[in-house]
Rosetta silent file (secondary structure, phi, psi, omega in degrees, C-alpha in Angstrom):
SEQUENCE: MVHHSALRITAAVIAGIFVGFFLFFVVALVLGLFTETTGFSVSTNFSENAFSAVLLAGLILLCTGAFIWKVWTSPTAEETGITEEMEE
SCORE:     score description
SCORE:     0.000 S_00000001
   1 L     0.000  138.448 -177.446   -0.002    0.003   -0.003 S_00000001
   2 L   -86.037  131.004  178.652    1.272    3.414   -0.919 S_00000001
   3 L  -107.674  118.185  178.083    1.676    5.911    1.871 S_00000001
   4 L   -97.159  122.065 -177.351    1.458    9.549    0.788 S_00000001
   5 L   -73.068  150.544  178.289    3.069   11.916    3.229 S_00000001
   6 H   -63.617  -30.986  179.052    1.218   14.934    4.447 S_00000001
   7 H   -65.566  -41.863  178.472    4.123   17.129    3.409 S_00000001
   8 H   -66.977  -40.261 -179.547    3.861   16.096   -0.243 S_00000001
   9 H   -69.636  -39.579  177.423    0.085   16.628   -0.310 S_00000001
  10 H   -63.677  -41.021  178.884    0.422   20.012    1.447 S_00000001
  11 H   -64.696  -37.146  178.777    3.080   21.079   -1.032 S_00000001
  12 H   -66.150  -39.586  178.182    0.782   20.036   -3.903 S_00000001
  13 H   -65.343  -45.493 -179.998   -2.073   22.131   -2.496 S_00000001
  14 H   -64.776  -43.369  178.298    0.138   25.194   -2.033 S_00000001
  15 H   -63.163  -39.087  178.150    1.643   24.813   -5.494 S_00000001
  16 H   -63.519  -38.839  179.400   -1.852   24.444   -6.980 S_00000001
  17 H   -66.977  -45.660 -179.776   -3.039   27.648   -5.326 S_00000001
  18 H   -63.412  -46.931 -178.413   -0.016   29.640   -6.552 S_00000001
  19 H   -65.843  -37.928  178.346   -0.178   28.267  -10.096 S_00000001
  20 H   -62.874  -42.031  176.688   -3.952   28.832  -10.200 S_00000001
  21 H   -62.599  -46.354 -179.991   -3.532   32.490   -9.231 S_00000001
  22 H   -63.400  -40.696  177.400   -0.832   33.020  -11.854 S_00000001
  23 H   -65.007  -36.654  177.233   -2.901   31.310  -14.537 S_00000001
  24 H   -60.842  -45.686 -179.527   -5.908   33.448  -13.607 S_00000001
  25 H   -67.776  -33.812  175.665   -3.906   36.629  -14.101 S_00000001
  26 H   -66.288  -46.104  179.765   -2.521   35.366  -17.422 S_00000001
  27 H   -63.855  -42.267  179.856   -5.991   34.390  -18.677 S_00000001
  28 H   -65.968  -37.249  178.089   -7.444   37.726  -17.470 S_00000001
  29 H   -66.119  -45.893  179.472   -4.627   39.611  -19.172 S_00000001
  30 H   -63.407  -42.791  178.073   -5.141   37.766  -22.465 S_00000001
  31 H   -67.215  -33.883  176.901   -8.911   38.294  -22.315 S_00000001
  32 H   -67.706  -31.628  177.418   -8.338   41.919  -21.448 S_00000001
  33 H   -68.052  -32.131 -178.229   -6.144   42.321  -24.518 S_00000001
  34 L  -105.834   32.420 -178.369   -8.918   41.008  -26.717 S_00000001
  35 H   -60.718  -42.889 -175.813  -11.778   42.892  -25.031 S_00000001
  36 H   -71.248  -30.251 -179.509  -12.889   44.636  -28.190 S_00000001
  37 H   -83.734  -28.510 -178.792  -12.948   41.445  -30.263 S_00000001
  38 H   -88.109  -27.816  178.113  -14.703   39.277  -27.643 S_00000001
  39 L    89.702    0.881  173.928  -17.232   41.847  -26.528 S_00000001
  40 L  -140.441  155.868 -179.257  -16.795   41.369  -22.785 S_00000001
  41 L  -114.244  148.243  178.521  -14.225   42.406  -20.239 S_00000001
  42 L  -120.496  120.995  179.551  -12.689   40.390  -17.423 S_00000001
  43 L   -90.477  145.809  175.687  -11.409   42.259  -14.397 S_00000001
  44 L   -79.581   -9.637  173.292   -8.546   40.916  -12.295 S_00000001
  45 L   -87.156  101.786 -169.048  -10.462   42.162   -9.252 S_00000001
  46 L   -72.199   -6.572  175.455  -12.653   39.134   -8.665 S_00000001
  47 L   -81.861   -8.596 -178.338  -15.091   41.048   -6.455 S_00000001
  48 L   -83.272  -31.534  178.175  -16.298   43.057   -9.434 S_00000001
  49 L  -150.535  158.418 -174.003  -18.022   40.334  -11.422 S_00000001
  50 H   -72.811  -32.228 -177.240  -19.048   36.736  -11.103 S_00000001
  51 H   -61.956  -45.216 -179.430  -17.249   35.500  -14.236 S_00000001
  52 H   -70.765  -29.885  175.669  -13.813   36.325  -12.935 S_00000001
  53 H   -67.460  -41.258  177.495  -14.611   34.843   -9.517 S_00000001
  54 H   -67.033  -41.602  177.739  -15.703   31.570  -11.167 S_00000001
  55 H   -60.845  -44.570  179.538  -12.616   31.654  -13.382 S_00000001
  56 H   -62.531  -50.000 -179.622  -10.336   32.170  -10.382 S_00000001
  57 H   -62.303  -41.865 -179.714  -11.959   29.423   -8.333 S_00000001
  58 H   -64.011  -42.732 -179.714  -12.012   27.023  -11.270 S_00000001
  59 H   -68.562  -38.609  177.333   -8.348   27.523  -12.107 S_00000001
  60 H   -64.547  -46.097  179.844   -7.292   27.104   -8.470 S_00000001
  61 H   -64.563  -39.837  178.588   -9.323   23.917   -8.122 S_00000001
  62 H   -64.142  -47.084 -178.313   -8.045   22.555  -11.457 S_00000001
  63 H   -68.086  -40.177  178.363   -4.411   23.242  -10.655 S_00000001
  64 H   -64.597  -42.295  177.978   -4.705   21.937   -7.078 S_00000001
  65 H   -64.210  -37.672  178.630   -6.379   18.791   -8.317 S_00000001
  66 H   -67.972  -39.964  177.830   -3.709   18.256  -10.964 S_00000001
  67 H   -66.833  -42.415  178.727   -0.901   18.613   -8.424 S_00000001
  68 H   -64.632  -41.856  177.171   -2.615   16.300   -5.955 S_00000001
  69 H   -60.759  -40.317  179.269   -3.203   13.724   -8.704 S_00000001
  70 H   -65.388  -40.311  176.465    0.459   13.913   -9.649 S_00000001
  71 H   -65.545  -41.513 -176.954    1.507   13.365   -6.036 S_00000001
  72 H   -66.795  -34.088 -176.069   -0.991   10.536   -5.663 S_00000001
  73 H   -94.834  -13.232  179.629    0.173    8.680   -8.773 S_00000001
  74 L   -92.885  142.052 -179.790    3.912    9.191   -8.513 S_00000001
  75 L   -74.230  153.621  176.380    5.945    6.860   -6.306 S_00000001
  76 L   -78.676  169.798  178.625    7.833    8.137   -3.294 S_00000001
  77 H   -65.309  -33.966  179.013   11.600    7.984   -3.034 S_00000001
  78 H   -66.979  -34.021  179.582   11.299    5.117   -0.553 S_00000001
  79 H   -72.106  -37.459 -177.721    9.270    3.069   -3.034 S_00000001
  80 H   -82.797  -17.156 -179.146   11.668    3.519   -5.910 S_00000001
  81 L    83.178    7.529  179.754   14.750    2.946   -3.785 S_00000001
  82 L   -92.368  119.111  175.884   16.319    6.188   -4.908 S_00000001
  83 L  -127.083  136.468  179.200   17.868    8.087   -2.071 S_00000001
  84 L   -93.441  131.185  177.953   20.040   11.157   -2.449 S_00000001
  85 L   -90.940  138.016  178.647   23.109   11.291   -0.288 S_00000001
  86 L   -74.383  127.395  176.067   24.042   14.581    1.276 S_00000001
  87 L   -96.597  130.931 -179.594   27.415   15.821    0.116 S_00000001
  88 L  -119.588    0.000    0.000   29.433   17.718    2.709 S_00000001
């Protein structure tokens, strides 16, 4: 049975939140650049409209889920037998 450490899962959640925020700002920037062609605007201030709040929450959940899935499916160092020795 595979034992997933709390540290790896916590790191995946934190990484998912950070990556989700950065992706939100990139998507909002790209949509903001094409405001005139798309016909709607997306604000980076998620309190101004519901679309950007849903976009932010969706990207955070998607990225967090992807990182947790990657942690869940990848073997730990103990399982693979690979250990790094500290060089002093």
